[in-house]
N, C-alpha and C positions, 0 to 999 in steps of 0.2 A: 257289346252286351253279351252276357252269359246267362244261361238258364240252368238251374238245378231243380230236380224233382225229389222232394223229401216227404217222408211220412213219419209222424211221431205222435200218434193219438188222433184226437179229433182235429180235423183240418181248420176249424174255426180258430183254434189257439195259434197255430202256425201262421195263418193268414193275418191275424191281429198283430202278432209280434213283428213279422217281416214288413208290414206296412208302416211301422214306426221308424224304419231305418233309412238313413241317407243313402242315396245311390240305388235303392230298390225302385225299379221302374214299374213293375207289375207283379201281382200275386194272383194266381188263379187256383181256386180250389177244385179238386177233381178226384178221379179214381184211376188207379193203375196197378199193375202187378197181378191181375187176374185173367180169367179166361172168357168172361161174358162180355160181348160187345155192347157198348152204350148202356151200361147198367144205370138203374135208378138208385137214388139214395136208399129207398126202402129195401131194394134187393141187396145192395151192398151191406146194409145193416144186418141182414140175416147171416152173413159170414159165408154164404154159399158161392159167391162169385170169385173168391180168391183175391179180389181187389183190396187195396188199402186206401183209406182216405189220405190224400196227399195234396201238396201244393207245388205248383210251378212257380219258382221265384226267379224273376228276370231282373238282373242288376248290372250296374256299371262297375267293373272291377277296378277302375281308376279312382272311384269314390269310396267304395267299400271292398276290401280284399276278399277273395274267395275263402280264405281261411276264417275270416270273421263270420261270413255267412254260415259256414259249417260249424264253427264253434258255438254260435248262437243256437243252432239246431240242437246241439248236445246240452245246452244250458236250459232250454225251454221245456224239455221233457226228460224223463228218467229212462235212459237207454238200457237199463238192466231189467226192465219189466218185459217179459215175453208175452206178446199178443195182448197187450193192455196198456192203458195209462189210467191210473187211479180206478174209478168206477166204470170206465169205458173198457169193456172186455170183448175180445174176439180178434181174429186175424186181421180184420179191417182196421184195427188200431195199432198194428205192429209198428215197430221202429224199423224203418227201411230207407235206403238211399238208392235211387234208380239212376244209373249212369248211362250217358248217351255215347260215350267213347272211352278209350283206354286212359286218356288223360284225366277224365272225371273219375274213373274207377280208382286211379292212383291217389287223387286228391281225397276221395271219400275214405279210402283205406287209411291214409295218414291221419285224417280227422278222427276216425274211429279209434285209432291207436292213441291219439292225444286224449280223447275222452275216456278211454279205458284207464289211463294213468290218473286222471282227475277223479273218476268215479270209483277207483280202487278195484278195477277189474269187473268181470261179470257182464260186460256190455254184450247185448244180444242183437244189436242193430244189423240187419241184413243189407248186403250190398248186391243189388241185382241189376241186370241189364234193363234199360228202359224199353218197355213195349209201348203199346198205344196208351195215350193219356186221354181220358174222357172228362171233359169239363162238367163239373157238377151243376145242378140246377141253379138258376139265377139267385134264388133266395139265400144260397150258401155263400155267394161272393160278397166279401167285405161284411160278413155277418156281424162281427163285433161292433163295427161303427153304426150299422143299421139297427142294432138291438142292444144298446149299452146297458139297459136295465134288466135284461133277461137273466134269469137265475144262473144258468151255466156260465154266462159271460162274467157275471160278478164273482161267482165262487171259484171258477177254474181259469178262465182266460185272463181276467184282469191281473191276478197275482203273477202270472207268467209274463205279461207285458211289463209289469212293474219291475220284476226281477231282471229282465233284459235291459230295460231302461237304465237301471242302476249299474249293472255289470258292464254295459257297453255304451256308456253315456256319450263318448266322443262321436259315436256313429248314429245317435238318435236324433230324429228331426225335432226342431223346436215345436213345442206344443202351442 
């Protein structure tokens, strides 16, 4: 198993998308990249912690290649938007990849380079060393599945899930 820690806007969207993929064993929503230990969601939302909303994606690279996990990341959010995704604005919504070792750093840099070609340049995704990852409150875990009729899920998360399902169909779990 491998684990990547990725941030690309609200963690509800990343969580929802990665849970649809074959070979993904676990997705944990949380906070990383900042300076405040054990932050709450409310504190992270102020932008004062330096943390990003992120997900830990644990997957089997024999079932779903590392490059697919990373290319999905660059498909489900716009990596050209600095410190925001759509109406979610602030450093907590930044596009970032947090590497655990030099191998991950190289994989992340290669994925960012591929994304830059696809997006026509302007990719602002940060690649940072992974520090402490703090698990988000329980109500944030698997939020999309628990709240399918919630407005944000319908307006923002569902279109991202559908986009990835279409673009990466061979890797999507049967519904």
